[in-house]
N, C-alpha and C positions, 0 to 999 in steps of 0.2 A: 358465354354469350347467352342472353335470355331471349327466347323466341316467343313473342307475344301471342296470346290466344286469339282465335278469330272472333270470339264473343267478347262483349264488354267485360272489363275487369270485375264488375260487380256480380256477373252471372256465374252460376256454378256449372262446372263441366258435367256432361252427361256420362256417367260411368256405368249405369245399370241398363241402359237401353242398348239395342243393337244398332246396326247401321241405319242411318236416316235414309229418307226417300231420295235425297240428292246425294247419292253415294259418290265416293271419290272414284276417279278413273282407276283402271286396273294398274297394279304396281308390280314391280319386279320382286320376286320372292326374296326374302331375307331370312337370316337366322331367327328362328322363333325364340330361342332363349335370349338372344341379344335384343330382339324387339321387345320382349316382355320386360327385360331389365330396364330398357329405355322408358317403357310405360310406367314402371314403378317410380323411376326418377321424376317423370313428368307429373305424377300424382302427388309427389311429395315436396317439390321445390318450385318456388316462383320468385320473381323479383319483388323487392319490398316496395310498397307504394310510397310515392313522394308527397310529402306534406307541404303545403304552402307556407312560405316564410312569414313570420310574425312581424308586426311593425314595432317601432319604439327602439329601446336599447338593444344591444347585440342579440340577434335572434337565435333561438334554439336550433333553427335549421342550419345555421352556420357555426354550430358549437364546436368545441374541441373534438367532438366525436364525429365531425364530418369527415375526418380522416380515418377514424377507427370505430365505426359503429358496430355493435353486436346485435344482429337481428334475432328477435325472439319469435316464438310461435305465433304471437299476435300480429307480427308484421310480415309473416310469410304466408302466402296464399297459394292455391293450386294454379296450375295452368302454365307453368314455365319449365323449360328444359335447359339445364346447364350443360353446355357442350365444351369440349376442349380440343384444341388442335393436337395435343399430345396426350397419349394415354400411358399411365404408369402401372406397372404390375402391382397386384395386391400383395400386401405383406403375408408372410407365411401364417397359415392357421386361420385366416379370415378372408372369405371369398368376397369378390367385388360385388356380386349380386346381393349378398347379405348386407353389405355396407350400403348398397344403393337404396335399400328400403328405409334406412335411417338417415334422414337429412343431417347435414352438419349442424343445423340448429338443434336437432334432436340430441346429437352427440354432445354438443356444448352444454346444453341444459342438463342432460343426464349426469355429466361429469363435473358440473359446477359444484363449488363448495357447499351450496345449500340447494339441492335439487328438490324444489317444492312441488313440482308437477311433472307429469309424463305426457308426451304427445300422443295424439290419436294414432292407432295402428293403421296401416294401409287397408284398403277395402278388402272385404272377404272374397269378392269375385276375383280380384287380382291374385290373391293367394291361391284360390282354388284352381284357377286356370294355370298358374305357374306350376302347381303341384301336379296337375294332370298332364301337362305337356312335358315336364321333365322331372321324373321321380328323384333325380339327384339333387334337386333344389330343396327338398324337404329338410335335409340336414342343415343346409345353409339358412333356411328360414327359422328353424328351431334355434340355431345358434344366434341369429339376430334377435329372436324373442328373448332368449336368455340374457343377452346383453342389455335389452331394454329393462329387464326386471332385476338386474344385478343390484348388489348392495351399493350404498352410497360411497362417495369418495372417502378416503381415510380421514379420520378425525384430525390427525396431525396436519395433513395438507389443508383441511378446512380452517383450522385455527391459524395456520400460517397465512392463508389468503385473507382471513379476516383482519389479521394484524396489519396487512399491507393497505392501510387506508390513507397513506400520505399521497399528496398530489404529485410528488416527485421525489427524487433521491435526496436523502439526508446525509449521505456520506460521500467523501471523495475517494472513489475506488479506481476509476479508469486510469490505467498507467499511461505515462507519456510515450511508451514504446508501442502501445496498442494502436491499431488503425483508427484514425479519426473519421469524422463524417465525410471529409473530402475524399478519403480513400475508399469509403464504403458506399459510394454513390451507386445508383442504379436507376432503372426505368420504373415508372409507375406500374402498380399491379393491376391487372384486370381479371375479370372472371374467366377469360380465355385460357389462362395459365393454371387454372385449378384442376385438381384431379377429378376426372369424370367418374360417375358411378357405374359406367358400362364396361364390362370386362371383355378385353380382347377384340373390341369392335370399334372402328373409327367412324367419325361422322360421314366420311365419304363412302364407307361401305354400307351404311344404313340408308342414306338418301342421296340421290343425285340432285343437282340444281333444278332439272326439269321436273322431277317429282315434287320438290318443295314448292315450285311455282304453280304446279297443277293443283296442289292441295291433296289432302287425304283425310280419311277418318280411321282412327286406329281401332284395334280389335275390341276395345272396351267402349267404343262409341264416342270417344272424345273427338270433336270436330277440329281438324287441323287444316282445313281447306283454305284458310286465308293467310297463310304464312307469307311474309314479305319476301321478295326476291333478295337472296343473299348478295347479289351483285349490285344492289342499289347503293348509291353513295351514302356513307354514314359519317358525317363530318364531326359531330359532337360539339361540345362547348368548352370554354376555358374555365376550369374549376379543378379542385383537387379530386382525384379519383379515389374510389373506395378500394383500398388494398385488401382483397378478399382473403388473403392467407391469414389475416388477423382473426377472421370469424370462422373460416372453413378449414384452414390448415392445409398442409401438403404432406405427402409421403416422402420421408427422407430416410436414407440408410445410415443407421448409427454404426460406426466402426469401433470395434474393440479388439483387444489382442487375440481373443479366442474366436470371435464370430462377427458376422455382419447381420443386421436385422433391420427390416423396414418397419418404421413406425410412423404414426400420424403425429405431426407437430403443429401446434398453433400458438397464437399469442393472445393472452387475455389482456386486452388493451386497458381495461379499467384498473387492473392491478399491476400492469406492466410485467407479466410473467410469461416465460416460454413454457408451454405445457406439453406433456405427452403421457401415454398410458404405460404403466409399469408392468411387472410380470403378471400381476393379477389384473383386476379391473380398476385399480386405484390410479389416481392421477398424480404424476410427479411433475415438478416444476422448479424453476429457479428465476429469480428476479432480474430484470434488465438493469435495475439499479445496482446489482451485485456484480455485474460484468467487469472483470479486471482487464482482459485483453481479448481481442478478436484477431485471428490470424487466418489468412486465406492462402491456399495453394502452397507454394514453396516456403512461405513464411512459417508454415506450421510443421516443417520437417523435424525440427529439434524437439517438438512437443509430442511427437507421435512415432517414435522409433519402433515401438512394439506394434504399431498399426501399419500393415503393409497395403499399399495402394499402387496401382500401375501408373506410369507417367501420364497416361491419358486421363485418369481419374483425379490426378493430383490437383489440377486447377479447379476442380469442382468440390474440393474438400475444404470445409470450414471448421476451424478449431476455435472453441470458445472456452476461455478460462474465467471461472466465476468463483466468488467467495461463498463459502458455505458456513454460515454461523452455527449450524447444528453439529458440525463435525468437531469432536473433541481433540483429535490428534493432528488435524491439518486444517489450514485455513482456506485452501482453494481446491477446486475440482476442475477437470478438463473433460470436454465432450467433443467428439469428432463426428461431424455430419457430412455425408456425401450427398450433394445436390443432384437432381436429375439432369440439369443442364445449367449453363451459365446464366440464362435468363432468370431462372428461379433463384439462383445464387444472388443475383443483383436485387431481386425483389425482396428476399429475406433481409439482406444487409440494409436496404433502404428502409424497410419496415421497422427494423430494430432501431435504427438511428432516428427515424421520425418519432417513434414513441418516446425515446429518450429525450429528444429535443423538446417535444411538447411538455413532458413532465418537468424537465428542468425549467422551462419557461414559466410554467404554472406555479412553481415554487417562489417566484420572484415578486409576488404580490406585495410583500413588505419591503421590497428593495428600495434603497435610497435613490436609485435611478428612476426618474419619473417615467421614462419611456418603457423600461422593463416592468415597472409596477403597473402601469396602465395596461400593457398587453396581458399581463397575468391576471389582473382583475377581470378583464373581459373574458378570458378563457374560463375562469372559475365561475363567473356569472352564467355563462352559456352552459357549463356543466350542470349547474343547479337548475336552470330552466329546462334542461333536457329531461329531467325527472318529472316534470309537470304533465298533467293530462292535456291532450289536444284541446285547444280553445281556451284553456285556463289562463287567467291573467298572470302576467309575469311579475311576481312579487317574491321577495326574499323573506322567508319565515324564520322563526327561532330555530326550528329543526335544521333548516339550511345553514344557519349561522353555526350551529354545533358541528355539522359535518365540515363546514369550511375550516373551522379551527382545528379539527382533527387532521384534515388534509395538509394544512400548513404547519403542523407540529406546534400549534399554539396550545401548550399543555397547561391550561388553567382550569379551575373547576367551573361548574355550570353557573354559579353566582357571578363570577367575573365576566363570563360571556354575556349573561343577561344584562349586566351593568353597561357593557359596551353597546349592546343592542338598544337599550332604552335611550342611551345618549344619542345614538344616531337617529332614532325614531322621533323626530321633532314634532310630528303631527299626532303622535300617540295612537297610531292605528294598529299597532301590533304586528305590522308587516313593513318591509322596506321597499321603496322604489329603487331604481338604479342609482339615483343621486344619493339617496339615504344609504344604500349599500356601499357606495364609495366613502361616505363619511365613516361608516362602520369599519371599513378596512383601514382608513387613515388613522383612526383612533389607536390602533395597535402600533403605529409608528412613533407615537409620542414618547420621548425619553425625558422623564422628569429629572433624572440624575444629571444629564448634560445641560438641561435648562438651568439647573442650580449652579453648575460650573460657569455657565455664561453669565448668570446674574452676579456671581462673585467677582468675575473679571471687571464687570461694569459697576462694582460696588453698590449693587442693588438697583441701579437705574434700568428702566425698561427701554433700552435702545440697543442698536447693533454695535458690533465692535468695529473700530476704525483700524486702519492698517498698522499704525504705531502700537495700538493695544494688542493686536494679534502677534506682532513680532516680539513684544515684551513677554507675552504668554509663552512663546516658543523658547525664549532665552531663560526665563526664570522658573517656569514650571516644567516644561518638556526638556530643559537642559540641552538645547540644541545650539550649536555654534552658528547662529544666524549670519553673523558678519562675514563668515568665511565664504558664503555663497548667497549674498543678499538678494541678488536678482532672481535667483531660483525661488526663494521663499516669497518674494513679491508676486511672482507668477502663480504660486500656490494660492495666495490670498485672492488673486483675481479669478482663479478657477472656481472657488467656492463662495465668493462674495456675490452680492446682488446690488442693483442700483440703490443708492442710499435714499430712504424715504424723506430725509430731512435736508440732505445736501445734494441738489441736482448736479449731475455730471460726475459724481464720486460714487465709490462703492463701499459697502459695509458688510459685515459678516453677521448673519442672523443666527438664531439658535439652530435652525435646520442646517445652515452652512457649517457651523461648528461641529454638529453631529456628523455631517458628511465627511469632514476632514478627519475627525477622530476615528472614524470607522474605515478609512481608506488605506490603501497600500502605502501612502506617504507617512503613516503613523504606526508602523509595524512594531510589535513588542520587542523583537530581536534586532540586533544590528544587521543592516542589509548586507547581502552577499557582496564580497569584494574580490574580484578576479584580477585586480591590478597589483596584488602583492607579489613579492618575490621571495620564494622559499629557498634561500641560498645557504642554509646550514646543512651539515651532514645528516643523513637519514636517521642516525641514532639519537638525534636531538629533537625528534618529533614523536608525539603520540600518533599512531596510525590506526585508522578505522579498519577493524578486522572482524572476520566472520569465522565461525567454527562449523564444520560439516555443512557447508553452504548449500549443498545439493538437497538436504533434507527439508521437507515441509512440515514435519510433525515430530513425533517422538523418536528417540534414538534407537529403539529396538524394533519398532514396527511402523515407522513412518514411511512416507512416500518420497522417493528420490526423483527429482525433476530439475530440468533446466530453469524452471521458473524461479527457483531459489537464487540462481546466479543473476538472472535478469533483475529481480527485485533488489538484490543487494547492490549491484553495480549502479542501478538507477538512483539508489539512495546515497551513492558516493562511497561505498565500501572500497578500500584499497588493498585488502588482503583477503583472498578467498581460498578455500581449501578444497582439494580434490583427493578422494580416497580411491586408489586404483587397484583393481583386482582382475585376475585372469577371466576372460569371457570366452564364449564359444566362437568358433570360426576365426580365431586370432583377433577378436575384437575386445580390447580392454574395456572393462565396465567400471562404473562408479557406483559404489554402494557402501553401506556401513557393514563391514564384514562380519559374518557369522551371526547375523541377526535376521529378523523377518522384514527388513526394509526392502523396498523394490530396487531395481537397477536401472541405470541410464547409461548409454554408451559414452565412453570417454570422448569420442569424436564429437558428439553432440555438445558436450560441455565446453570443449575448447573452441568450437566454432561459435557458440553463443557468446563466450567470453570475448573472443576476438571482435565480435560485432558490437558489443556493449561496453567494452573495457573503458572507453573514455567518453562515455555518454554524458556524464555529469562533471567531470574534471579531467584535465590533461596531465595530471601528475601521476607518477608511476604506479602501476598495479603489481602487486606481489602475489604469485600463485604458489600456495603451499601444497606441495605434492607429498602424499603418503603412499608409498609404492609397495604393493604386495604381489606384483606381477612377476612372471617368469622372464628371463632375459630376452626371449623372442618378443614378448608383448611389450617389454620396456622399450625395445628398439622401435616398435610400431608407435608407441606413445611419442617418442622423439620425432619421428617422421610426421606425425599428425600436428605436433606443435610447430614444427618448421613450416608445414603447409599453411596453417591458419594464422600463426603469429608473424611469420615472415620477418621483415626487418624490425618489427616492434620488439622482438625478443632480444634481450641482452645476452650475447654469447661470449664476449670478452671484455676486459676492462676498457672503459671509455677514456680514461685520463692517465697519462704517465706521471711519474714523480709525485705521487700522492699515496700516502699510507693510511688513509682513512676513507670512509664511505663517501660516495658522491652525494650531492644534494638533490632534493626533488626537482629543483629547477634544471639541473643537468640531465635528469632522467625523464623529462617530459615526454609523454606518449610512448614510453617504453614499458616493457613487461619483464619483471624479474622472476626467475624460477627459484623457489626455495626447495631444495632437495638434499638428501643425505649425500655425502661424499662417497665415491667409489674407492676401491683399493688403488686405483690409478691416481697418482699424485700430480698429474700434469696440471691440474687446476692451480695448485700452490705455485708451481713454477711460473704459470702464466701470470699470476699476480706479482710474483717476485720480479719477473722480467719487466712488467709494466712499471713497478716502483723504481727500478734501476734505470728507467729511461730507454730500454730496448724494446722497440715496437715489434711485436710478433706479426701483426698485420696479416693474420692468416684467416682463411674463410672457415665458416662453420663446418663445411664438408671436410676440409683437411684436418680439422680438429678431431672429427669423429673417425677418421681413417688413419690416425697416427700408427706407425709401425710398432710392433711389440718391443723392439729394442729401444725405441725412443721412450716407450712407456716405462721400461725398466730403468732407464737412465734417470727419469724424473721421480721414480718411486720413493727415493729417500730424501727428496728435497723438502726443506722445512717450509711451513706456512709463513706468510709474511706477518711479522709482528709489529704492532704499532708502538711498542715500548722498547724497541731496540732489536738488533739482530740476534739470532740464536745460532748455536753451533749446529752443524749437520747432524749431530747425534740426537738433537731434540726430537721428540715425537712429532711427526707431521701428519698430513692428511691420511696417509696410509695406515696410521696407527689408531685411527678413531674406531670406537666401538659401535656396534650396531644397536639401534634402539630396540627396546623390548617389543617384539611383535610388529615392527613397522616396515621391514624391508624384505620379508620373505613370505612366500606363499604357504609355508608350512603352518599347521595350526598353532595358535598361540593360546595363552592362558586367560586372555581377557577379550571381551567383545569391544572394548573401547578402541575404535579405529583411528583415533587421533594420536597416535602414539609416539611416539614419543621419542622424538629425536633425542631428548636429554633426560627423560625420566630416570630417576635413580633411587636406590634404596638408602639405607643408613650408610653413612660413610665409614669406611674401614681405616685402619692405620695406614699412613702414607707408605706406599710401596709400589714398585713398578707394576704396571698393568700388562697382562699378556695381550698381544694384539688380537683383535677380533676381525673376522672377515666380513666385509660389507657385501650385500647381495645386489647392490646397485651397479649396473654396468657403466663403464667409463663414458660411453656415449651419452648417457643420461646425467651422470654425476657431474660432468663438466659444465652443465648448464647453471649450476649454482655459483655464478660468478661473484655476486655480492651478498647472497643469502645462502650460505652453505651450512646445512644442518649438521651438527656434531653431537655425539652423546656426551653427557656431563662426565668429566673425569673424576671418578670417585676418590682416587688416591690423593691427588693434589688440589682438586676443586678448582676454584677460580684462579689459583696460582699456576695451574698447568700451562705450559707454553701454548697448547692448542687453544686455550681460552684467551690468548692474546692476538690471534689472527684477526685482522680487520674485517674480514668477510664472514666470520662465523656467526651462528645464531643458535641459542639454546631454546628448547621448548620444554615447558614444565606443565604438568597438570596442576590445577589449583591446589590440590592436596599436597603435592610435592613442594609446590611453591610456598604454601603456608608453613609447612614443616621446616623448610630451609630458613624461613624468616624467624623461626622460634628456636632454632637449635643453639649450639654452643656459642659462647661469646665471640663476636666478630663475624659470624656467618651472615647475619643480615647486613652488616656494614660492607662486607665483601661483595654481596649481591648488588647493593646499591651502587657501589663504586664501579662494578662491572658494567652496569646499565648506563653509566655516564658515557662510556666509550663504545659499547657494543650492543648488538640487538638481542632482544629476548621476547619470547612469545609465551603467553599463559592461556590455557584453554580449560573448559569445564571438566570437572572430575567424572569418573565413571559412574558415580551414584546418581547422576542427573539423567536418568533414563527417560524422563518426560520432557527433556530439553529445557529445564530451568537454567537460570544463569547465576554466576557468582557476581559479587560486587566488584565492578572494574576499578573502583577507587582503591581497593586494597592492592591492586597491581600498579596503577598509575603513580601512587605515592612512593613506590619503590623504584620508579623510573622505567618500568616496563613499557616498551613501545607498543606492543601488540597484545591487547586484551581481547582475545577472540571469543565472541559470544554467539549463542544460538539466536540468530536474527528472526527466526520464525516465532519466537516466544516474546510477546510484548509485555514482559514483567517489569517491575520497577527498575531492575538493573539494566535491562535493555533500554528503558526510557532514559536513564542517565547516560548510557552510551550514545544514544542518538542525540541527546542534548549537547554532548561534548563536541559533536561535529555538525552543529545545526546553524550557526550564524557567522556572519562576516566572512573572513578568509578561512575559518574553521570548516566551512561546508565543502572545502576542497579535499577533505579526507586526511589532511595533515595538520596537526595542532602543535605549535612550538611549545616544548616543555617549559615550565617556569624556571626562572634563573637558578633556583636552589637545587633543581634536579639535573641541570646541564653542566655543572662544575663540581669537581670532587670536593668533599667537605674535609678541610684540614683543621685540626684542632690547634687553636692559637696557644702560644706559650703561656699566657696569663691564665688560660683555662685550667692549667695544672696546679696553680697556686691555691693554697687552702682557702684564702679569703674570697676566692672567686667561685667556689663550688656551688653556692646557692644561686649566684647570678647565672650560672651556666644553664639552669633550667629554662630560662626564657630566651635562650639564644635563637634568633631567627623567627620568633613568633610575632604575629601581628594581630591587631584588633580590627575587626570589620563590623561596621554598624550600617544598618539599612532599615527602612520602614516599608511595610506593605499595607495598603488600605484596600480591603475587599469591598467594592462599592455595590456591584450588582452582577447578575447573570442574565443572559439573553437566550431564549429559545432552547432550553435544556431538553435533552432527549428523554422520552418517557420510558420507564421500565416496561418490559414486555408483558408482565402479568398484572399491571395496574389498570384499573378501569379508567378509560379516557375521561369520563365525566367526573371522576373523583379528584382530579388534579394531582399534584405532587407535593412532597414535603422536603425540599432540598436544604442541605447545609453544606458548608465548604470546609475541607480540612487542608491545612498547610503543613508541609514537612521541609526540614532542612537537613541536607546531607553534607558531611565534611569528610576530609581524607586524613583526619588525625586519629590517634589511638583513643579508644573509649575512656572518658574520664568525666568526673562530675564538674559541672560548671563551664565546660567548653563552649556551650551555647546557651543563651538565655533569651526569653521572650516576655515582653510585657503586652498583655492583651490576649484575648481568646481563652479557650478552655483547654488545659493540658489533657491529651489523650494518649500520651506515650505509655503511661502506667509504669514508669521506671523511677529510679532514685534520683533523677535529674542528670544522669550521665548521657553523654552524646559522643559521637565519633563514628568510626567505621562499624557498621552493624547496629548502631543505636541512633537513629535520627531523632532530632527534636520534632515533636508532632503536637500541633494544637488545632482546634476547630473553632468555627464561629460560635459565639454564644447563642445566637438566634437560629432557629429552624423556621423557615418560611412555609406556612401551611397553605396548601391548596393552590400554589402558584409556581409553575415551572417555566412560565413564559418570561417574566421579567422580575424575579424576586430581588428585593433590595436588602442588603446586609449592613452596609455602612459601618464596618468594623476595622479598626487599625491594629497592626501588630508592629512592635518595635523590637528588633532583634540585634543581638550583639554576639559575635563569634570570636574566640581566641583560637588561632590556627597557624600552622606553619605554611599552609598552602592556600592563600586567598583565592588563587585562580581555580581551585578545585572545590568550590562551594556550589552546590546544586540546590535548587528549590523546586517544590512540587505542589501543585494545587490538585485536589481531588473533589469532585462533586458527588455527594451521597444523597440517596433518598431514604427517608425514615418512614417505613411502611405504616407503623401503628400510630401515626400522628404524634401526640405529645408524650408518648411513652419512650423515654430516653433509652430504656434497656432493649428496645426492639432491634432486631438484626438489620442494619442498614444495607442498602443495595448500592454498589459502586456504579456510577453512570458514566463518568468521563474524567479525563485527567489531562494535565499539561505539566511538563517538566522542562526546566531551563537551567543553564549555567548562569549564575548570578552576574558574572562579568559580561555576559552577552545581553542581559536585559537592559533595555533603554529606559530612562527615567521618564516620569510624568504619567499622564493618563493613557493607558493602553488597553486594547482588547486582546485577550489571550485566547488563541484557538484551543479547542478541546478535541480529544481523541478517544476512540472507543477501545475496547479490550484488545482489538487486533491491530492497533496502531493506525487506524484509518481516521482521517480528520472529518469531523462533522462539518457540514457546509455552513450552517447558520449558528450553531451553539457556540457561545463565547462567554468569557468572564471579563468584567470591566473592573480594572484595578488602577491604583496609583502607586508607582514605585519611586522611592527616594533613597539614594545611596550616598555614603560618605567614602572618601578615599581611605584605604587601609593605612593604619598608623602602627609604628613599632610599639610592642608591649614593653613597658618598663618594669624591671624586677622590683624596684623600690616601691612601686605603687599598686601593682596587681599581683596578687598571690595566685599561684598555680591552682587551677580548679575552682576559682571563685572570681569570675569576671563580672564586674558590675557594669550595667549598661550606661551608667552615668559617669564612670571613672574617667578622670582627665588623663590626657596623655601628654607627656612633656615633649618638647621639641628635640630634634637631633642635636642642636647646639648645646642644650643643657646636658644631654647624656655625654657628649664629647668632653665637656669641661670636667665632669665628675670621674671619667675613666681614661685619663691620659695614658696610663701604662699600657692599656689595651691597644690604643692607637699606635703605640710605638712598636709593640712586639707582635701584633696580630698579622702583619703582612707576611705572606708566605714567600719564602725564598724562591720557590719554583716559579712564581709569577714574574720574578725579575730576570729569570734565566731565559735567554734567547735560544730558540730552537734552530738547529742547523738545517732542517728541512721544513717545508710547509706542512703544517699539521692541521689541527682542528679549527680551521678558519672557514669563513663563508666561501662559497664557490666563486663569488665575485672577487674576493680578495685573492684567491688562488689564481684566478685568471690574470689579475693585474700583476701578480708576482711573476707568473710565467712569461708575461710580455716584457 
């Protein structure tokens, strides 16, 4: 609350004179130290003068900074006292009286990135009196003086603040699970809630209402006799209040595992950063645009297990998760702030959301929405006018134009900006009025590439598109089945069309209307999400979106373990997450990468978070891969916790009788499967066997866990259920399974690789009986592996072992073991592929990937592996392919149906063994895929961090093609572009085809035009496993082709998911975050895959123009194959329901 001075605002207070002749009445004695502290505050702080609003276009008085002004020393005068109804204790090591001598304006300017000035020190008289009255204050004053003369803020922070010149966020970071604005609402901030500069003295202790009404003259002669009655009504007006925490800050308690510390936090509204002081006098900060999640109170429990707070404090605890681009080994950081009270909590939350909302709105100046664009233009105009001197004419200069372009990420050189400026300056005055400024902004919205497309549709005529022409464009160019939903597309036309200028009463589509449509959500590059599909095939017939060491946010040996990894993966649709469990203190199982320097997170936090987010993005089953290193006691606690949080979601017994194969995702909707090693107890096998024989056990989870020892022994030798026929009781069952190396015991192991490995094995030995190994998994936990029971790979018999025939088993291999198994003796790879047709397999990164790099998932998918578990925290090219696999249509549900060739066993036809068919066998199952990519232009590309904004950018585009075939020459060819692969023309797994645009566009990162076409032809066994990738590069040294380019953005997609026609491709940064405005504009044209003919296409030499004969021609020339190729097993009817869809099984049961 600002108490106005008795004298006019323009008069100076009397600080050197003594009491005046009209002295104040006698006052009640108060604390001298408290009173002097108040005097120091009064001499330093005052309210900012209010300037009269200007006339004309949007006034600077109502600028965007009407919410978030930063008062400088020029706008703060003497004579005002800031009071607060609540006083908060000073932080350790810094007295409140010392802080009171430095106004918040002082502090902000001192710690700004470029502190070019220092404020005047308090009066000498005040310091002398303070020193004489209280010798203990000398130390405080000297500390305050030291702080005023401290060194500047760190160079790193200054550079980072200078880089934050954008008007708003350029990345999509706020997660959907984070609190939104509606949840973070609060009351407006007022000066009353600010931290006072007076230590341990409240306003009521200093002055009573009678004393304030009577007036007084302070010890330094400042006349305070005309203070208004505090009881006078103060109604105020209707306007946005000044949230003072943005400029003054508040003292908040930062909570860490080791300590609590009070620090001053404030918000730099101009750069949208939350700032505080570090260990030294440097300023630390993070950007509001980088905030990933905001959690309040109980919502933050899982993110702060190591931070202990009382139940009373919990509601005042605010947890902020933000991205840290500077961190090499992790992408996010977490900060825990304890608020003084709920009112301050609401004020901070509202301030953060207001700043974010304003910045987001100001970035929409180039939006195709007229309303959003108009609002943003006004906001940015007001920002520009706010920098003018008082009384100056409100005109937009060239310097304003340059700042405007930097704020909106219009990354073009100065010559381009000057060209747009001169075009808008119709009167050639060198400055722009508001109307000229609007033309300047509108000039950046023009899209010449789309205007050219519009002209081509009209065959060069300068007129709008009619409805029939628009529908033909959709059919012929965009390849949309318009007739399937004609009424919908007619409504789309009405939405973007305008009244026809030539035909009254009718509508037509202008260039702007076509641009709006091509940029809208109705013209997405990927097939739209489809939740109406039915996933009714068995689990083993799907690729499953899987994560490795999901809890890690960084490197494998020294990364951070956090529940954020699970939240991020589940929100993105991951359907298999991993939990590594180790013994913790106080009987609390912990999750960490064992025997490394990674941090720990409680198992309970992980399962509670998983339970809350398991079906956030899809209702299809979630698989939890447990790697257990705990003692029996803590294993039992793990089970209890899973029962507590997962409850009925967790599958504890088979759901269907009379079925000897895995259920479908449809049958397991909203269910959680536990993947865990089997225990020595074989009751799980008997459970499945009983279910397959139609005997319903119908027992509860509790009864299963409390089965008597005699019952356990009775089932110990029961065989596992085999999908290939019954086995004798002497066949090895669950109880004979070996223990994975280092995966089930808390005894030290020889490797720090915590994903270990249910199935990892060494070199196979000669077939012989294996001695039984003891599992360390307790029966209570082992029985949870109903449909995903991990077993060790049987070294003696391999995939022929009866244990490898159980319908519910799953093998886990490291990538190294998997690769070796695919390259071993003849028949090993074929046996692995045949196994994966019927059963589950999981492959995870090898132990050498300590920096959390990923292997190529295509190498696993092409062998039929269902779960290629990757490190999701690393957005390398292989994770980009993994995300693209599950990105579109029904694929975004986390389950992708395998291609036909990977879902059925490959049987060699009789004719394939004949001598005359040996050469023809090479082409069996291969197809030719042809498609064209035209790279037209790019829009609003991100600027490299170290590039001068005025220099512009030099972008070029690189295109890559990834296939799932063995590396060979001529598998893929491209006409157009410049080859950058540097290989001998080979392509396949590990060797993508790579070309770049022939042109590099110099000085323009805003709307560079490329207009280059690529014609590609691929010979492949797996047309559905072709991936394409666009990468945007910046060439630093202009026309020097040899300079080291800088990768700016990328986009990866599965070819089969890409829609044809003109599409805008979104671009992503190195952390997988989508840029809000940066896009590539391309045209995609695809042909249907056609069978490759042996007689016309030689292996390794595919010509893009090669003709492909029809199936009828091939059938006429190879009639013996048609006679003998039918597999007898396909004609044999099965006695029980087997590998059919869940819908077929249901029909048969009925």
